[in-house]
Structure formats: structure tokens, C-alpha cells
N, C-alpha and C positions, 0 to 999 in steps of 0.2 A: 763656258755656260754658251751653246749655240742658240744665236736669237734669229728669228727668220723672220720679216715682215711683211704682210702680204693685208689684201683686204680682206678678205675672208677666209677662215680656218675652216675646213670641212672634215670633220671627224667621222673617219669610215669611208673605206676605200671600196666597197660596197658598187652594186650598178646603180643604185638611185645615187650614191655618192659621187660617182663619176658622173653622172648626167648632170649634177648639179653645177659641177664645174661647165660643161658645153655650155647650160641657161645663163649662167652668171659671167661666161666669155661672151657671150651674145651682144653683154649690156657693157663690157670692156670693163669688168672686175675680175680681179687675178686672183686665185684661189691657191692656197695649199691644204694639201692633203695627209693627215695624220692616221694610222693605222696599228693596232696592236702586230696581223699577221705581216708575213714578209714580203707577201708580195698585192698586187689591187687584185680584185672581185667578190672580198667577202666571200658568203655560203659557196657561192656559184664553181670559185676556183680553190675553194679547202674540199668542199663536201662534193659536189657532184657536178664535176668540171666535163667529165663524156656525157651527162645527159641530158635528152635535149628536153624544151621549154616549145610550147605550141604557143601560148598567151603574149609573146611580143607583136604590137599592130607591124603587119608589112613583112612577116616572117612566120611563115605556115610553121615551121620547126627549127629551130636553131639550137646547138650545142651550148651549152652555157659558159664554157671556155671558149666559144667563137663568139658570143654576146660579149662579154669584157673583151675582147679583142677590136673589134671593134666601135666599140666606146671608148677604149683607149685612142682610137684611131679618127676618131670624132673629136675626141677634145684636143690634140693634138697641135691646131692653129692656136689654142688658146694659151698653152707651154704653163703647164700647171707645175707646181715643184711637191715633192713628197717626202715625207718620215716613214718608214716603213719599218715594223720591227718595234714598235715603239707603244706603250699605252699611255692614253690619254691619263694626265692623275687630278688636276689642279685648273680651274679657271679662274681665273683674277681680274675684277672689273677694275677700272682706272678711274680717275675722277672727271676725265672728259666723255665716258662712254664709252670707250672701247676696252680691248680684252686683253689678257696674257693669257694664253695658254700653254699648259706645262707639259712633258709626260715626264713618266717615269725617270726616263733615262736621261732629265737634266735639259731637254731640247725646250725652248722657248719661242713660240710662236706670237708675235704682235697683229692684232687685227683689230679690225672696225664690227666685224658679224662673225658668229658663230653659227656654223649649223650642223646641229648632232643627225647623221647618218650612221648609223652604227648599227641597222636592223635589229634583230634581237637583243643586243648586249656583245660581252664579251662571250665565245663558248667556251666551255668545257665536257669535255667529253664523259658520259656516264661509263665509270670504272668499274667491274668486279670485282666483288672483294676476294682476290684469290694471294694469297702471301705471297709477298718478293716479284706481285707482279711489275713494280717499277724499273727493277732492276734490270728486265727486257726492253725498257722501250726504244726504240730505235736501234733494237738488237734483236728483231724479230716482232717486236709485240708495235703493233701500230693501230689506232684508232679510227685512221679511216684511209679510204684509197685516193690517192690524190693520180697517180700514174699507173693503169691499171698495167703498162709494160713491166714496172718495176716488179712483177709478181710472175713475167715469163717464162713457163717451164718449171713453177717453183710448189711445193707442197703447201698449200694452205688452208688454213682450217677457220671458218667465221662463225659467230655466234649470235645469234638474235632472232627473231622474228619479225621483226617491220619490214616495213619496205627497201630499206636501204641493205639487210640483210640479205630480204630475195633478190634484189637489182642488183648486188654486185653476185652473188652465188649464179644466177644465170650469166650475166656478162663475163664473170673469169672464168666461166668451165670450158668456155673455147681458149683460154688463156694458159691455167695452171697445169701442171704437170697430174696433180689432184686436187681436189677442190670437196671441202667435206663442210657441210652446216650441221650445226650442234642448234637444237632450238631445245629449252625445256619443257616447252608444251605439246603437243600436238596437233593444235592450230594454229594461223597465223594472223598477225594482226594487220600485213599489209593487206594490197591490192589483190581480188579473191584470183584474176588473172595471171599475177603473178605468182602466186602460192599453187595454184595450177602448174605452171611451166616447168616449178622446182621439183612439184613431185611426178612430173613426167620424165625429165632429166634424170632424174632418180631411179625410176625407170628402167632408161636408158643405159645405168651406169656409168653418166657422164659425171652426177655430181653423187656424193657419198651424203646419206641423209641419216643425222642419228637424232629422234625425239624425246622426250620424255628425260632429255639428260644436261648434264653441265658441264661445264670444265673446271675442275676444281683446284689444280696445280699446274704451273710451270715447271719445263727443267731443262738443263742447260749451264756450261761452262764458257761465260762469258758474255755468250748469244744461244739463244731459242734454239733447242732442239727436238723438243718434246713437251706435250701437255697430255696432261690424265681427264679423261671423260670419264665420268659417272653416268653409264649407262645404265636407263632408266630408275634415276637416282638409287640406286643400288649397288652396283658391279664398277669398278675401276677398271678401266682400259687407259692405256698407255699407246698414244699417237705420234708417229713420225712427225715433225712439222718442222718447214722454214719461217712460215710466218703464221701466226695467232692474232687474229682482226677480230676483237669485241666490238659490235656496232649495236649500242644500247641506245644510241641517241647523243646528243648532246644539253647541255644544261647550258642557258641562256641565264647572264647574270651583267647588271646595270654597272656593277663594278662601282668606282671613282664617282660617277655620274649621278649615284643618289645622295652623294655630297653637294652640291653644289646648288641647292636652294631651289631645284625645279618642280613645280610641280607632278605628283605621280599617281598615278592609280594602277592600277594590278601591275608592278612592273617594267609601265612603259610611262612615257611625258606626254601630259595633255598639253592640247594642243588649239589654236585660235583657226578654225577651216577659213577665213578668210585669204589667210596667207603662212599657217603652218609656225606662228611666231607659240613661243612660251610663256610662260610669265614673267621671264625675263626680259627686260628692251634690249634686241640685239641678237637673242640666242633663238634660232629657230631650229624645228625638228621635225625630219622628214623619211617617211619608208616606214618599214614594220616596226621600231621603236617608238613610233608616235601613237597615240590614240585619241579618236575623237567620235563620236554619234554615228554609225555606221559603216565604221573603218572596215577595209578592206585589206589586208595584208599580202596586195599584190604587187609587182616590181613597177607592173603600168601605171597602178596610183600612185608610187613612188616617184615616176617620171612628171605626174601632175602635179605633184608637190612642187617638186623641185622646180618648175615654172614659176610657179603661184609665190614661191618663199623668194626666187630671184627679183622680182620686179619689186618686193616690198624692201629685200636688203637695200637694193639701188638706192632708195630713199634714204636707206643711212651713208653709201656711200659716198652719194651724189647731193645732198640734200639742197643743194643752190640750185640744183637741173631739175627741170619736167620731165619726166619720164614719157614717150610716147614709142609706142609697140610700132614692131617693124617687122615684117615676114621676110624669114630667110630666101622665099623666092623672089624678093625685089631687091634684097640688099647682098643675101651671098652671107658668106661666112667671110668676116674680118679677123683676120690675123692679129693678135695681140705682139706689138714690140717691146 
């Protein structure tokens, strides 16, 4: 069993978890970051890496994937370590107040502070009730668009009526050989301007739009070759495709965190707004996974929470030292050795 020793174990490698590494590093605290996903970035990397974000201070517009790259560059001087592709399973408090964090694959992280920055928890896609759908996962069926170039010159069928389905239908119209959007209704749940653009692209013949319809069957030997679309919910129509992407959203789940003894409220972790500590001393929660009066689920709010958390954690890591706020404009960035 692997044992890693660090000052702070950060659960979640999304933008808030990464920025927490920066704030901790400024105060000479080492971090180890754990995430169930195989790469850093959280939702920004997994769900919308190519979509622009407009509310990050100093960036009028930044692609989600580029923001992740910038954060990685920002924390590089503090040499964080990572365990990726492993879900955190257990939290065990030691007699001296420190913690052992264990992953489902047996990795152990010994630390003095635990910071939960798991976004909305672990995500699972909402899957349509189609027989044998799982058989084609990874062989023509996927639930998110990680790299649009993967679908270049391919025949792709999307299903859904929300922002994600609309946005990717628009984006992929210039990438795919054929792009079809199937929606069970006649109106969309997404942004009106996106819906208007999809309708215009359909009129121009750049998107095939099938409304009042559902995909009911998937076909192929070994890999996906076609799907059955129930047009007007009455007439089956076979469509040849290379990829089927159901975009019905993701279901957030706290998973094993529910069993850690944390005070919860509506699937979120209650925190003290002075430092974003939880009811367990030494455990903090920052970002979308926490809740408090006036909470806003914005990346920039998570950045603010990271800064206050780090100052509080400093008192645990260095109980005999007095915290003195130092500005980076004066001291710069001191690399951790």
C-alpha cells in the first residue's frame, strides 16, 4: 500500500482545488491532490474545455482548458504531487489530530489538513434507458465531448435539449461530416440565442434537427453503426452514425464523503464562513461542494474561499508560528524546495 506524506491533502483537482495549492504554497505548505478523474481540471477539462469563461478577474474571456493550464503553471513552483484516477474512499482521524486519507485503490495520504474541493461531488452522466447502451460505451457511445477534433469528418448524433446539446451542435456543425440533434420536445431548455442559432443552422442544412423524437435502439457488431430514432414518437427511423452522444446532464453525488461525519445540507457540506472549515477540525470544504448563507457557486468565489482556508490551515500546520500576511507584489513567489 502506497503512503504519501504531505501537509495538506486536497480532494478535487478542479480550478478551486488547484488554486488552493497556490494559496497554500505561498504559506510554505505542501499539497497532495487527489481526484477520481484521470486529469486535472474537473468540469473544465471533462465537460467544456473548449468553452469560454467570462467572469475570471483579469480575463475578459478565457477558454476553460486554458484556465486549467494557467493554474497548473501558477502552482508549478510549489511542486504539488497528484494521485489521479483514484476516488477518495475513507477519512481516518489520528490521535494527534492528523488524518489518513485512503483511495479506493489503496493509496494512503498522511496529512495534517484535509481540503475538500470536489466541486459538486463525483459526476455520473444521466443515461437514457436504451437496451445494450453500455455495450457501446467507448465504442461509439460517449457522454461528453472532450476533444471536438475526435469527431472531425464523422457522422455524429446528439440527443438533448439543454445548453450542452445546443452548444455542441453549433460547434460540431463545422467539424463533423454529418451532425444530427434529436430532441424529445419542440422547445429547448437552453439559452434562447443558442436555440435560435441551431434552428438557423438547421434551415441552412448544416444540422439535421429531429424534434418530438427519441433514440430508442443502438446497433452494431462490436462498435456502434446505427441508431433507431422514433420520429414523432411513432415512426422508427434507422440512422447510420459513427458516434452517439446523449447529453442529458450529469448527476452529482457526494459518494463516500457522505460517510465521513460531515454536517450536510442538501447534498453539500456546511462550513464556517470565517475560514470555510467544517464541523470536523482540520477539514475544510471550498468551492461548489460547500454551502453557507449567500453561497454563490462561481469559480471566483471558490478562489476567495481558498485564500481564507489557507490562512486558517497555516495555524494547524505551523501552530508555533504567527501568521503574517505578505503580498506577492513585495515578496514575489518563493519556490518550495
